[in-house]
N, CA, C, O and the ligand as a Tripos MOL2 file, in Angstrom:
@<TRIPOS>MOLECULE
protein
  309   307    78     0     0
PROTEIN
NO_CHARGES

@<TRIPOS>ATOM
      1 N           0.8010   -1.2460    0.0160 N.3       1 MET1
      2 CA         -0.0040    0.0050   -0.0010 C.3       1 MET1
      3 C           0.8940    1.2720    0.0400 C.2       1 MET1
      4 O           1.6280    1.4910    1.0040 O.2       1 MET1
      5 N           0.8150    2.0960   -1.0280 N.am      2 PRO2
      6 CA          1.5940    3.2780   -1.0960 C.3       2 PRO2
      7 C           1.2570    4.3330   -0.0240 C.2       2 PRO2
      8 O           0.0880    4.4740    0.3330 O.2       2 PRO2
      9 N           2.2070    5.0440    0.4770 N.am      3 PHE3
     10 CA          1.8320    6.0700    1.4670 C.3       3 PHE3
     11 C           1.6010    7.4010    0.7100 C.2       3 PHE3
     12 O           2.4210    7.8640   -0.0820 O.2       3 PHE3
     13 N           0.4550    7.9580    1.0090 N.am      4 ARG4
     14 CA          0.0950    9.2170    0.4000 C.3       4 ARG4
     15 C          -0.0300   10.3020    1.4300 C.2       4 ARG4
     16 O          -1.0590   10.3970    2.0990 O.2       4 ARG4
     17 N           0.9960   11.1350    1.5840 N.am      5 PRO5
     18 CA          0.9930   12.1680    2.7100 C.3       5 PRO5
     19 C          -0.1840   13.1580    2.5470 C.2       5 PRO5
     20 O          -0.5870   13.7010    3.5760 O.2       5 PRO5
     21 N          -0.7520   13.4400    1.4260 N.am      6 ASP6
     22 CA         -1.7850   14.4360    1.2310 C.3       6 ASP6
     23 C          -3.0650   13.7750    1.5380 C.2       6 ASP6
     24 O          -4.0500   14.5120    1.5860 O.2       6 ASP6
     25 N          -3.2260   12.5090    1.7560 N.am      7 ALA7
     26 CA         -4.5100   11.8270    1.9980 C.3       7 ALA7
     27 C          -4.7110   11.6060    3.4520 C.2       7 ALA7
     28 O          -3.7830   11.6800    4.2570 O.2       7 ALA7
     29 N          -5.9620   11.3300    3.7830 N.am      8 ALA8
     30 CA         -6.3220   10.8620    5.1080 C.3       8 ALA8
     31 C          -6.1290   12.0020    6.1900 C.2       8 ALA8
     32 O          -6.2020   11.6970    7.3800 O.2       8 ALA8
     33 N          -5.9000   13.2250    5.8310 N.am      9 LYS9
     34 CA         -5.8090   14.2560    6.8270 C.3       9 LYS9
     35 C          -7.1360   14.6320    7.4130 C.2       9 LYS9
     36 O          -7.2010   15.1670    8.5200 O.2       9 LYS9
     37 N          -8.1780   14.3670    6.7030 N.am     10 GLU10
     38 CA         -9.5580   14.6900    7.1810 C.3      10 GLU10
     39 C          -9.9150   13.8440    8.4170 C.2      10 GLU10
     40 O         -10.6470   14.2760    9.3080 O.2      10 GLU10
     41 N          -9.3660   12.6290    8.4260 N.am     11 GLU11
     42 CA         -9.7540   11.7640    9.4610 C.3      11 GLU11
     43 C          -9.3330   12.3480   10.8330 C.2      11 GLU11
     44 O          -8.2870   12.9810   10.9740 O.2      11 GLU11
     45 N         -10.2220   12.0960   11.8520 N.am     12 ILE12
     46 CA         -9.8600   12.4660   13.1600 C.3      12 ILE12
     47 C          -8.9020   11.4530   13.7110 C.2      12 ILE12
     48 O          -9.1820   10.2600   13.8310 O.2      12 ILE12
     49 N          -7.7380   12.0050   14.0430 N.am     13 SER13
     50 CA         -6.7020   11.0580   14.5210 C.3      13 SER13
     51 C          -6.8550   10.9310   16.0830 C.2      13 SER13
     52 O          -6.9620   11.9020   16.8310 O.2      13 SER13
     53 N          -6.8530    9.6580   16.4690 N.am     14 VAL14
     54 CA         -7.0720    9.4130   17.9040 C.3      14 VAL14
     55 C          -5.6490    9.0850   18.4740 C.2      14 VAL14
     56 O          -4.8460    8.3880   17.8540 O.2      14 VAL14
     57 N          -5.4120    9.6040   19.6230 N.am     15 ASP15
     58 CA         -4.1350    9.3550   20.2380 C.3      15 ASP15
     59 C          -4.0840    8.1810   21.0680 C.2      15 ASP15
     60 O          -4.5090    8.2020   22.2230 O.2      15 ASP15
     61 N          -3.5500    7.0880   20.4960 N.am     16 ILE16
     62 CA         -3.5340    5.7880   21.2400 C.3      16 ILE16
     63 C          -2.0970    5.3380   21.4310 C.2      16 ILE16
     64 O          -1.2660    5.4190   20.5260 O.2      16 ILE16
     65 N          -1.8290    4.8530   22.6570 N.am     17 HIS17
     66 CA         -0.4620    4.3720   22.9530 C.3      17 HIS17
     67 C          -0.4840    2.9300   23.4440 C.2      17 HIS17
     68 O          -1.4860    2.4410   23.9650 O.2      17 HIS17
     69 N           0.6510    2.2690   23.2630 N.am     18 VAL18
     70 CA          0.8170    0.9750   23.7910 C.3      18 VAL18
     71 C           0.6320    0.9710   25.3290 C.2      18 VAL18
     72 O           1.2670    1.7630   26.0250 O.2      18 VAL18
     73 N          -0.1920    0.1260   25.8310 N.am     19 GLY19
     74 CA         -0.5120    0.0810   27.2480 C.3      19 GLY19
     75 C          -1.8340    0.6520   27.5780 C.2      19 GLY19
     76 O          -2.3690    0.4170   28.6610 O.2      19 GLY19
     77 N          -2.3780    1.4020   26.6650 N.am     20 ASP20
     78 CA         -3.7570    1.9710   26.8860 C.3      20 ASP20
     79 C          -4.7820    0.8460   26.7800 C.2      20 ASP20
     80 O          -4.5950   -0.1140   26.0320 O.2      20 ASP20
     81 N          -5.8710    0.9810   27.5410 N.am     21 VAL21
     82 CA         -6.9850    0.0710   27.4400 C.3      21 VAL21
     83 C          -8.1460    0.7530   26.7280 C.2      21 VAL21
     84 O          -8.5930    1.8390   27.0970 O.2      21 VAL21
     85 N          -8.6140    0.0610   25.6850 N.am     22 LEU22
     86 CA         -9.7290    0.6840   24.8620 C.3      22 LEU22
     87 C         -11.0460   -0.0080   25.1960 C.2      22 LEU22
     88 O         -11.1850   -1.2290   25.1260 O.2      22 LEU22
     89 N         -11.9800    0.8200   25.5540 N.am     23 THR23
     90 CA        -13.3830    0.3370   25.6860 C.3      23 THR23
     91 C         -13.9920    0.4780   24.2810 C.2      23 THR23
     92 O         -14.0890    1.5720   23.7240 O.2      23 THR23
     93 N         -14.3930   -0.6680   23.7440 N.am     24 MET24
     94 CA        -14.9600   -0.6630   22.4470 C.3      24 MET24
     95 C         -16.4870   -0.7010   22.3820 C.2      24 MET24
     96 O         -17.1420   -1.1980   23.2980 O.2      24 MET24
     97 N         -17.0760   -0.1440   21.2310 N.am     25 LYS25
     98 CA        -18.4390   -0.1910   21.1200 C.3      25 LYS25
     99 C         -18.9750   -1.6360   20.8570 C.2      25 LYS25
    100 O         -20.0830   -1.9980   21.2540 O.2      25 LYS25
    101 N         -18.1720   -2.3830   20.2050 N.am     26 LYS26
    102 CA        -18.5270   -3.7910   19.8700 C.3      26 LYS26
    103 C         -17.7970   -4.6670   20.8510 C.2      26 LYS26
    104 O         -16.6130   -4.5080   21.1480 O.2      26 LYS26
    105 N         -18.6130   -5.6360   21.3500 N.am     27 ASN27
    106 CA        -18.0400   -6.5630   22.3430 C.3      27 ASN27
    107 C         -17.2820   -7.6750   21.5980 C.2      27 ASN27
    108 O         -17.6020   -7.9860   20.4510 O.2      27 ASN27
    109 N         -16.2880   -8.2620   22.2520 N.am     28 HIS28
    110 CA        -15.6550   -9.5090   21.8020 C.3      28 HIS28
    111 C         -16.6880  -10.5730   21.9300 C.2      28 HIS28
    112 O         -17.6450  -10.4420   22.6930 O.2      28 HIS28
    113 N         -16.4890  -11.6830   21.1480 N.am     29 PRO29
    114 CA        -17.4150  -12.8260   21.2680 C.3      29 PRO29
    115 C         -17.5320  -13.3460   22.6920 C.2      29 PRO29
    116 O         -18.5580  -13.9230   23.0520 O.2      29 PRO29
    117 N         -16.5110  -13.1560   23.5030 N.am     30 CYS30
    118 CA        -16.5030  -13.6240   24.8930 C.3      30 CYS30
    119 C         -17.3950  -12.7810   25.7540 C.2      30 CYS30
    120 O         -17.7040  -13.1460   26.8890 O.2      30 CYS30
    121 N         -17.8170  -11.6380   25.2180 N.am     31 GLY31
    122 CA        -18.7320  -10.7230   26.0330 C.3      31 GLY31
    123 C         -18.0160   -9.5080   26.5780 C.2      31 GLY31
    124 O         -18.6820   -8.5470   26.9630 O.2      31 GLY31
    125 N         -16.6850   -9.4960   26.6330 N.am     32 ALA32
    126 CA        -15.9700   -8.2790   27.1550 C.3      32 ALA32
    127 C         -15.8140   -7.2130   26.0850 C.2      32 ALA32
    128 O         -15.8680   -7.5100   24.8920 O.2      32 ALA32
    129 N         -15.6200   -5.9750   26.5110 N.am     33 ASN33
    130 CA        -15.4710   -4.9320   25.5510 C.3      33 ASN33
    131 C         -14.2240   -4.0510   25.9060 C.2      33 ASN33
    132 O         -14.1200   -2.9200   25.4330 O.2      33 ASN33
    133 N         -13.3300   -4.5550   26.7000 N.am     34 SER34
    134 CA        -12.1130   -3.7550   26.9870 C.3      34 SER34
    135 C         -10.8940   -4.5740   26.5610 C.2      34 SER34
    136 O         -10.7340   -5.7570   26.8600 O.2      34 SER34
    137 N         -10.0230   -3.8110   25.8110 N.am     35 PHE35
    138 CA         -8.9200   -4.4290   25.1360 C.3      35 PHE35
    139 C          -7.5850   -3.6050   25.4530 C.2      35 PHE35
    140 O          -7.5790   -2.3740   25.4390 O.2      35 PHE35
    141 N          -6.5390   -4.3190   25.7180 N.am     36 LEU36
    142 CA         -5.2750   -3.7700   25.9300 C.3      36 LEU36
    143 C          -4.5150   -3.5770   24.6620 C.2      36 LEU36
    144 O          -4.4360   -4.4760   23.8250 O.2      36 LEU36
    145 N          -3.9450   -2.3890   24.5130 N.am     37 VAL37
    146 CA         -3.1460   -2.1990   23.2400 C.3      37 VAL37
    147 C          -1.7260   -2.7200   23.3630 C.2      37 VAL37
    148 O          -0.9330   -2.3150   24.2130 O.2      37 VAL37
    149 N          -1.4690   -3.6350   22.4670 N.am     38 LEU38
    150 CA         -0.0530   -4.2050   22.4530 C.3      38 LEU38
    151 C           0.8440   -3.5790   21.4140 C.2      38 LEU38
    152 O           2.0500   -3.4610   21.6280 O.2      38 LEU38
    153 N           0.2780   -3.1760   20.2900 N.am     39 ARG39
    154 CA          1.0520   -2.4900   19.2130 C.3      39 ARG39
    155 C           0.2200   -1.4910   18.4440 C.2      39 ARG39
    156 O          -0.9650   -1.7240   18.2050 O.2      39 ARG39
    157 N           0.8170   -0.3850   18.0550 N.am     40 VAL40
    158 CA          0.1160    0.6290   17.2840 C.3      40 VAL40
    159 C           0.8880    0.8260   15.9700 C.2      40 VAL40
    160 O           2.0940    0.5870   15.9040 O.2      40 VAL40
    161 N           0.2150    1.2370   14.9960 N.am     41 GLY41
    162 CA          0.8500    1.5210   13.6480 C.3      41 GLY41
    163 C          -0.2610    1.4490   12.5990 C.2      41 GLY41
    164 O          -1.4030    1.8320   12.8530 O.2      41 GLY41
    165 N           0.1060    0.9400   11.3950 N.am     42 MET42
    166 CA         -0.9400    0.7420   10.3230 C.3      42 MET42
    167 C          -2.0840   -0.1960   10.9050 C.2      42 MET42
    168 O          -3.2880    0.0360   10.7950 O.2      42 MET42
    169 N          -1.5470   -1.2330   11.5070 N.am     43 ASP43
    170 CA         -2.4670   -2.1620   12.1380 C.3      43 ASP43
    171 C          -2.2700   -2.1200   13.6790 C.2      43 ASP43
    172 O          -1.1530   -1.9140   14.1550 O.2      43 ASP43
    173 N          -3.3160   -2.3110   14.4150 N.am     44 PHE44
    174 CA         -3.2020   -2.3020   15.8280 C.3      44 PHE44
    175 C          -3.2970   -3.7740   16.2530 C.2      44 PHE44
    176 O          -3.9720   -4.6000   15.6390 O.2      44 PHE44
    177 N          -2.5870   -4.0330   17.3230 N.am     45 LYS45
    178 CA         -2.7210   -5.3590   17.9420 C.3      45 LYS45
    179 C          -3.3120   -5.1300   19.3040 C.2      45 LYS45
    180 O          -2.7040   -4.4400   20.1230 O.2      45 LYS45
    181 N          -4.4370   -5.6640   19.5740 N.am     46 ILE46
    182 CA         -5.0790   -5.4810   20.8410 C.3      46 ILE46
    183 C          -5.4120   -6.8630   21.4460 C.2      46 ILE46
    184 O          -5.6250   -7.8470   20.7370 O.2      46 ILE46
    185 N          -5.4460   -6.8840   22.7920 N.am     47 LYS47
    186 CA         -5.7350   -8.0560   23.4590 C.3      47 LYS47
    187 C          -6.9510   -7.9540   24.3720 C.2      47 LYS47
    188 O          -7.0660   -7.0160   25.1610 O.2      47 LYS47
    189 N          -7.8240   -8.8880   24.2660 N.am     48 CYS48
    190 CA         -9.0300   -8.9380   25.0320 C.3      48 CYS48
    191 C          -8.6580   -9.1300   26.5010 C.2      48 CYS48
    192 O          -7.9300  -10.0580   26.8550 O.2      48 CYS48
    193 N          -9.1870   -8.2080   27.3770 N.am     49 GLU49
    194 CA         -8.7420   -8.2690   28.8350 C.3      49 GLU49
    195 C          -9.4370   -9.4300   29.5110 C.2      49 GLU49
    196 O          -9.0040   -9.8290   30.5920 O.2      49 GLU49
    197 N         -10.5140  -10.0110   28.9290 N.am     50 ASN50
    198 CA        -11.2150  -11.0310   29.6030 C.3      50 ASN50
    199 C         -10.7000  -12.4530   29.2540 C.2      50 ASN50
    200 O         -10.4630  -13.2720   30.1420 O.2      50 ASN50
    201 N         -10.5350  -12.7210   27.9400 N.am     51 CYS51
    202 CA        -10.2070  -14.0660   27.5210 C.3      51 CYS51
    203 C          -8.7050  -14.1310   27.0630 C.2      51 CYS51
    204 O          -8.1410  -15.2070   26.8610 O.2      51 CYS51
    205 N          -8.0900  -12.9030   26.9130 N.am     52 GLY52
    206 CA         -6.6510  -12.9370   26.6370 C.3      52 GLY52
    207 C          -6.3340  -13.1370   25.1250 C.2      52 GLY52
    208 O          -5.1710  -13.1950   24.7250 O.2      52 GLY52
    209 N          -7.3960  -13.2370   24.3160 N.am     53 ARG53
    210 CA         -7.0850  -13.3710   22.8830 C.3      53 ARG53
    211 C          -6.5820  -12.1190   22.1850 C.2      53 ARG53
    212 O          -7.0860  -11.0210   22.4220 O.2      53 ARG53
    213 N          -5.5960  -12.2860   21.3300 N.am     54 GLU54
    214 CA         -5.0050  -11.1260   20.6290 C.3      54 GLU54
    215 C          -5.5830  -11.0530   19.2330 C.2      54 GLU54
    216 O          -5.7310  -12.0460   18.5210 O.2      54 GLU54
    217 N          -5.9070   -9.7920   18.8780 N.am     55 VAL55
    218 CA         -6.5320   -9.4490   17.5850 C.3      55 VAL55
    219 C          -5.7660   -8.3870   16.8450 C.2      55 VAL55
    220 O          -5.3780   -7.3990   17.4690 O.2      55 VAL55
    221 N          -5.5200   -8.5180   15.5500 N.am     56 MET56
    222 CA         -4.8670   -7.5740   14.7320 C.3      56 MET56
    223 C          -6.0990   -6.8200   13.9350 C.2      56 MET56
    224 O          -6.9030   -7.4550   13.2530 O.2      56 MET56
    225 N          -6.1450   -5.5080   14.0890 N.am     57 LEU57
    226 CA         -7.0940   -4.8060   13.2680 C.3      57 LEU57
    227 C          -6.5090   -3.5630   12.6230 C.2      57 LEU57
    228 O          -5.6260   -2.9200   13.1900 O.2      57 LEU57
    229 N          -7.0100   -3.2160   11.4130 N.am     58 PRO58
    230 CA         -6.5270   -1.9960   10.7980 C.3      58 PRO58
    231 C          -6.9200   -0.7660   11.6710 C.2      58 PRO58
    232 O          -7.9650   -0.7700   12.3210 O.2      58 PRO58
    233 N          -6.0750    0.2620   11.6670 N.am     59 ARG59
    234 CA         -6.1920    1.4440   12.4400 C.3      59 ARG59
    235 C          -7.6510    2.0830   12.3570 C.2      59 ARG59
    236 O          -8.3250    2.3880   13.3410 O.2      59 ARG59
    237 N          -8.0050    2.2260   11.1190 N.am     60 GLY60
    238 CA         -9.3310    2.8670   10.8860 C.3      60 GLY60
    239 C         -10.5470    2.1700   11.6070 C.2      60 GLY60
    240 O         -11.4710    2.7820   12.1430 O.2      60 GLY60
    241 N         -10.4220    0.9090   11.5460 N.am     61 LYS61
    242 CA        -11.5320    0.0500   12.1800 C.3      61 LYS61
    243 C         -11.4590    0.1260   13.7280 C.2      61 LYS61
    244 O         -12.4820    0.1030   14.4130 O.2      61 LYS61
    245 N         -10.2270    0.2160   14.2510 N.am     62 VAL62
    246 CA        -10.0890    0.4020   15.6850 C.3      62 VAL62
    247 C         -10.6640    1.7380   16.1410 C.2      62 VAL62
    248 O         -11.4280    1.8220   17.1020 O.2      62 VAL62
    249 N         -10.2730    2.7600   15.4270 N.am     63 GLU63
    250 CA        -10.6720    4.1290   15.7830 C.3      63 GLU63
    251 C         -12.1500    4.2680   15.7230 C.2      63 GLU63
    252 O         -12.7490    4.9740   16.5360 O.2      63 GLU63
    253 N         -12.7380    3.6250   14.7980 N.am     64 LYS64
    254 CA        -14.2790    3.7730   14.6690 C.3      64 LYS64
    255 C         -14.9620    3.0850   15.7980 C.2      64 LYS64
    256 O         -16.0570    3.4840   16.1950 O.2      64 LYS64
    257 N         -14.3600    2.0730   16.3240 N.am     65 ASN65
    258 CA        -15.0210    1.2860   17.3660 C.3      65 ASN65
    259 C         -14.7890    1.6750   18.7840 C.2      65 ASN65
    260 O         -15.3760    1.1430   19.7270 O.2      65 ASN65
    261 N         -13.8680    2.6680   18.8990 N.am     66 ILE66
    262 CA        -13.4870    3.0590   20.3210 C.3      66 ILE66
    263 C         -14.6730    3.9400   20.9540 C.2      66 ILE66
    264 O         -15.1890    4.8860   20.3580 O.2      66 ILE66
    265 N         -15.0110    3.5380   22.1450 N.am     67 LYS67
    266 CA        -15.8820    4.1830   22.9300 C.3      67 LYS67
    267 C         -15.1420    5.1540   23.9150 C.2      67 LYS67
    268 O         -15.4890    6.3210   24.0950 O.2      67 LYS67
    269 N         -14.1600    4.5860   24.4880 N.am     68 LYS68
    270 CA        -13.3400    5.2490   25.5100 C.3      68 LYS68
    271 C         -11.9330    4.7810   25.5480 C.2      68 LYS68
    272 O         -11.6670    3.6070   25.2910 O.2      68 LYS68
    273 N         -11.0050    5.6630   25.8620 N.am     69 ILE69
    274 CA         -9.5930    5.2390   26.0650 C.3      69 ILE69
    275 C          -9.2380    5.3850   27.6030 C.2      69 ILE69
    276 O          -9.3620    6.4530   28.2020 O.2      69 ILE69
    277 N          -8.8300    4.3240   28.1300 N.am     70 VAL70
    278 CA         -8.4320    4.3340   29.5000 C.3      70 VAL70
    279 C          -6.9380    4.3290   29.5610 C.2      70 VAL70
    280 O          -6.3320    3.3540   29.1160 O.2      70 VAL70
    281 N          -6.2660    5.4000   30.1060 N.am     71 ARG71
    282 CA         -4.8270    5.3860   30.1820 C.3      71 ARG71
    283 C          -4.3150    5.0990   31.5520 C.2      71 ARG71
    284 O          -4.7670    5.7260   32.5100 O.2      71 ARG71
    285 N          -3.4360    4.2230   31.6940 N.am     72 ASN72
    286 CA         -2.8820    3.8490   33.0340 C.3      72 ASN72
    287 C          -1.7080    4.8710   33.3320 C.2      72 ASN72
    288 O          -0.5330    4.6090   33.0730 O.2      72 ASN72
    289 N          -2.1390    6.0740   33.9070 N.am     73 GLU73
    290 CA         -0.9490    7.0160   34.0570 C.3      73 GLU73
    291 C          -0.3720    6.7880   35.4200 C.2      73 GLU73
    292 O           0.7080    7.3150   35.6860 O.2      73 GLU73
    293 N          -0.9970    6.0460   36.3160 N.am     74 THR74
    294 CA         -0.4510    5.9350   37.7070 C.3      74 THR74
    295 C           0.6830    4.9260   37.7900 C.2      74 THR74
    296 O           1.4730    4.9440   38.7340 O.2      74 THR74
    297 N           0.7630    4.0210   36.7710 N.am     75 ILE75
    298 CA          1.7930    2.9860   36.8410 C.3      75 ILE75
    299 C           3.0660    3.6060   36.1480 C.2      75 ILE75
    300 O           3.0180    4.3480   35.1660 O.2      75 ILE75
    301 N           4.1650    3.2140   36.7700 N.am     76 GLY76
    302 CA          5.5230    3.5210   36.3100 C.3      76 GLY76
    303 C           5.8540    4.9810   36.7960 C.2      76 GLY76
    304 O           5.2940    5.4960   37.7640 O.2      76 GLY76
    305 N           6.7500    5.5540   36.0880 N.am     77 GLY77
    306 CA          7.2340    6.9560   36.5210 C.3      77 GLY77
    307 C           8.6090    7.0490   36.1490 C.2      77 GLY77
    308 O           9.2440    8.0770   36.3830 O.2      77 GLY77
    309 ZN        -12.4920  -11.9090   24.6960 Zn       78 ZN78
@<TRIPOS>BOND
     1     1     2 1
     2     2     3 1
     3     3     4 2
     4     3     5 am
     5     5     6 1
     6     6     7 1
     7     7     8 2
     8     7     9 am
     9     9    10 1
    10    10    11 1
    11    11    12 2
    12    11    13 am
    13    13    14 1
    14    14    15 1
    15    15    16 2
    16    15    17 am
    17    17    18 1
    18    18    19 1
    19    19    20 2
    20    19    21 am
    21    21    22 1
    22    22    23 1
    23    23    24 2
    24    23    25 am
    25    25    26 1
    26    26    27 1
    27    27    28 2
    28    27    29 am
    29    29    30 1
    30    30    31 1
    31    31    32 2
    32    31    33 am
    33    33    34 1
    34    34    35 1
    35    35    36 2
    36    35    37 am
    37    37    38 1
    38    38    39 1
    39    39    40 2
    40    39    41 am
    41    41    42 1
    42    42    43 1
    43    43    44 2
    44    43    45 am
    45    45    46 1
    46    46    47 1
    47    47    48 2
    48    47    49 am
    49    49    50 1
    50    50    51 1
    51    51    52 2
    52    51    53 am
    53    53    54 1
    54    54    55 1
    55    55    56 2
    56    55    57 am
    57    57    58 1
    58    58    59 1
    59    59    60 2
    60    59    61 am
    61    61    62 1
    62    62    63 1
    63    63    64 2
    64    63    65 am
    65    65    66 1
    66    66    67 1
    67    67    68 2
    68    67    69 am
    69    69    70 1
    70    70    71 1
    71    71    72 2
    72    71    73 am
    73    73    74 1
    74    74    75 1
    75    75    76 2
    76    75    77 am
    77    77    78 1
    78    78    79 1
    79    79    80 2
    80    79    81 am
    81    81    82 1
    82    82    83 1
    83    83    84 2
    84    83    85 am
    85    85    86 1
    86    86    87 1
    87    87    88 2
    88    87    89 am
    89    89    90 1
    90    90    91 1
    91    91    92 2
    92    91    93 am
    93    93    94 1
    94    94    95 1
    95    95    96 2
    96    95    97 am
    97    97    98 1
    98    98    99 1
    99    99   100 2
   100    99   101 am
   101   101   102 1
   102   102   103 1
   103   103   104 2
   104   103   105 am
   105   105   106 1
   106   106   107 1
   107   107   108 2
   108   107   109 am
   109   109   110 1
   110   110   111 1
   111   111   112 2
   112   111   113 am
   113   113   114 1
   114   114   115 1
   115   115   116 2
   116   115   117 am
   117   117   118 1
   118   118   119 1
   119   119   120 2
   120   119   121 am
   121   121   122 1
   122   122   123 1
   123   123   124 2
   124   123   125 am
   125   125   126 1
   126   126   127 1
   127   127   128 2
   128   127   129 am
   129   129   130 1
   130   130   131 1
   131   131   132 2
   132   131   133 am
   133   133   134 1
   134   134   135 1
   135   135   136 2
   136   135   137 am
   137   137   138 1
   138   138   139 1
   139   139   140 2
   140   139   141 am
   141   141   142 1
   142   142   143 1
   143   143   144 2
   144   143   145 am
   145   145   146 1
   146   146   147 1
   147   147   148 2
   148   147   149 am
   149   149   150 1
   150   150   151 1
   151   151   152 2
   152   151   153 am
   153   153   154 1
   154   154   155 1
   155   155   156 2
   156   155   157 am
   157   157   158 1
   158   158   159 1
   159   159   160 2
   160   159   161 am
   161   161   162 1
   162   162   163 1
   163   163   164 2
   164   163   165 am
   165   165   166 1
   166   166   167 1
   167   167   168 2
   168   167   169 am
   169   169   170 1
   170   170   171 1
   171   171   172 2
   172   171   173 am
   173   173   174 1
   174   174   175 1
   175   175   176 2
   176   175   177 am
   177   177   178 1
   178   178   179 1
   179   179   180 2
   180   179   181 am
   181   181   182 1
   182   182   183 1
   183   183   184 2
   184   183   185 am
   185   185   186 1
   186   186   187 1
   187   187   188 2
   188   187   189 am
   189   189   190 1
   190   190   191 1
   191   191   192 2
   192   191   193 am
   193   193   194 1
   194   194   195 1
   195   195   196 2
   196   195   197 am
   197   197   198 1
   198   198   199 1
   199   199   200 2
   200   199   201 am
   201   201   202 1
   202   202   203 1
   203   203   204 2
   204   203   205 am
   205   205   206 1
   206   206   207 1
   207   207   208 2
   208   207   209 am
   209   209   210 1
   210   210   211 1
   211   211   212 2
   212   211   213 am
   213   213   214 1
   214   214   215 1
   215   215   216 2
   216   215   217 am
   217   217   218 1
   218   218   219 1
   219   219   220 2
   220   219   221 am
   221   221   222 1
   222   222   223 1
   223   223   224 2
   224   223   225 am
   225   225   226 1
   226   226   227 1
   227   227   228 2
   228   227   229 am
   229   229   230 1
   230   230   231 1
   231   231   232 2
   232   231   233 am
   233   233   234 1
   234   234   235 1
   235   235   236 2
   236   235   237 am
   237   237   238 1
   238   238   239 1
   239   239   240 2
   240   239   241 am
   241   241   242 1
   242   242   243 1
   243   243   244 2
   244   243   245 am
   245   245   246 1
   246   246   247 1
   247   247   248 2
   248   247   249 am
   249   249   250 1
   250   250   251 1
   251   251   252 2
   252   251   253 am
   253   253   254 1
   254   254   255 1
   255   255   256 2
   256   255   257 am
   257   257   258 1
   258   258   259 1
   259   259   260 2
   260   259   261 am
   261   261   262 1
   262   262   263 1
   263   263   264 2
   264   263   265 am
   265   265   266 1
   266   266   267 1
   267   267   268 2
   268   267   269 am
   269   269   270 1
   270   270   271 1
   271   271   272 2
   272   271   273 am
   273   273   274 1
   274   274   275 1
   275   275   276 2
   276   275   277 am
   277   277   278 1
   278   278   279 1
   279   279   280 2
   280   279   281 am
   281   281   282 1
   282   282   283 1
   283   283   284 2
   284   283   285 am
   285   285   286 1
   286   286   287 1
   287   287   288 2
   288   287   289 am
   289   289   290 1
   290   290   291 1
   291   291   292 2
   292   291   293 am
   293   293   294 1
   294   294   295 1
   295   295   296 2
   296   295   297 am
   297   297   298 1
   298   298   299 1
   299   299   300 2
   300   299   301 am
   301   301   302 1
   302   302   303 1
   303   303   304 2
   304   303   305 am
   305   305   306 1
   306   306   307 1
   307   307   308 2
@<TRIPOS>SUBSTRUCTURE
     1 MET1         2 RESIDUE 1 A MET
     2 PRO2         6 RESIDUE 1 A PRO
     3 PHE3        10 RESIDUE 1 A PHE
     4 ARG4        14 RESIDUE 1 A ARG
     5 PRO5        18 RESIDUE 1 A PRO
     6 ASP6        22 RESIDUE 1 A ASP
     7 ALA7        26 RESIDUE 1 A ALA
     8 ALA8        30 RESIDUE 1 A ALA
     9 LYS9        34 RESIDUE 1 A LYS
    10 GLU10       38 RESIDUE 1 A GLU
    11 GLU11       42 RESIDUE 1 A GLU
    12 ILE12       46 RESIDUE 1 A ILE
    13 SER13       50 RESIDUE 1 A SER
    14 VAL14       54 RESIDUE 1 A VAL
    15 ASP15       58 RESIDUE 1 A ASP
    16 ILE16       62 RESIDUE 1 A ILE
    17 HIS17       66 RESIDUE 1 A HIS
    18 VAL18       70 RESIDUE 1 A VAL
    19 GLY19       74 RESIDUE 1 A GLY
    20 ASP20       78 RESIDUE 1 A ASP
    21 VAL21       82 RESIDUE 1 A VAL
    22 LEU22       86 RESIDUE 1 A LEU
    23 THR23       90 RESIDUE 1 A THR
    24 MET24       94 RESIDUE 1 A MET
    25 LYS25       98 RESIDUE 1 A LYS
    26 LYS26      102 RESIDUE 1 A LYS
    27 ASN27      106 RESIDUE 1 A ASN
    28 HIS28      110 RESIDUE 1 A HIS
    29 PRO29      114 RESIDUE 1 A PRO
    30 CYS30      118 RESIDUE 1 A CYS
    31 GLY31      122 RESIDUE 1 A GLY
    32 ALA32      126 RESIDUE 1 A ALA
    33 ASN33      130 RESIDUE 1 A ASN
    34 SER34      134 RESIDUE 1 A SER
    35 PHE35      138 RESIDUE 1 A PHE
    36 LEU36      142 RESIDUE 1 A LEU
    37 VAL37      146 RESIDUE 1 A VAL
    38 LEU38      150 RESIDUE 1 A LEU
    39 ARG39      154 RESIDUE 1 A ARG
    40 VAL40      158 RESIDUE 1 A VAL
    41 GLY41      162 RESIDUE 1 A GLY
    42 MET42      166 RESIDUE 1 A MET
    43 ASP43      170 RESIDUE 1 A ASP
    44 PHE44      174 RESIDUE 1 A PHE
    45 LYS45      178 RESIDUE 1 A LYS
    46 ILE46      182 RESIDUE 1 A ILE
    47 LYS47      186 RESIDUE 1 A LYS
    48 CYS48      190 RESIDUE 1 A CYS
    49 GLU49      194 RESIDUE 1 A GLU
    50 ASN50      198 RESIDUE 1 A ASN
    51 CYS51      202 RESIDUE 1 A CYS
    52 GLY52      206 RESIDUE 1 A GLY
    53 ARG53      210 RESIDUE 1 A ARG
    54 GLU54      214 RESIDUE 1 A GLU
    55 VAL55      218 RESIDUE 1 A VAL
    56 MET56      222 RESIDUE 1 A MET
    57 LEU57      226 RESIDUE 1 A LEU
    58 PRO58      230 RESIDUE 1 A PRO
    59 ARG59      234 RESIDUE 1 A ARG
    60 GLY60      238 RESIDUE 1 A GLY
    61 LYS61      242 RESIDUE 1 A LYS
    62 VAL62      246 RESIDUE 1 A VAL
    63 GLU63      250 RESIDUE 1 A GLU
    64 LYS64      254 RESIDUE 1 A LYS
    65 ASN65      258 RESIDUE 1 A ASN
    66 ILE66      262 RESIDUE 1 A ILE
    67 LYS67      266 RESIDUE 1 A LYS
    68 LYS68      270 RESIDUE 1 A LYS
    69 ILE69      274 RESIDUE 1 A ILE
    70 VAL70      278 RESIDUE 1 A VAL
    71 ARG71      282 RESIDUE 1 A ARG
    72 ASN72      286 RESIDUE 1 A ASN
    73 GLU73      290 RESIDUE 1 A GLU
    74 THR74      294 RESIDUE 1 A THR
    75 ILE75      298 RESIDUE 1 A ILE
    76 GLY76      302 RESIDUE 1 A GLY
    77 GLY77      306 RESIDUE 1 A GLY
    78 ZN78       309 GROUP 0 **** ****
């Protein structure tokens, strides 16, 4: 897929980092809707917090399905 710097600027860019927990609009088949972010980029790798299954999703699809981003700011330092 060629990179087009002039395209996709209209999209609302969501600030997501590794370690964030995403609350999604759509539930995982196991019933949970919170996912830990393992990798960000063109594709996102997220892990279901309930059953531990890892899923790869294109960025656009993840951003569309986010209901809430939970950042663990208290951990580390
Ligand atoms: Zn699950």
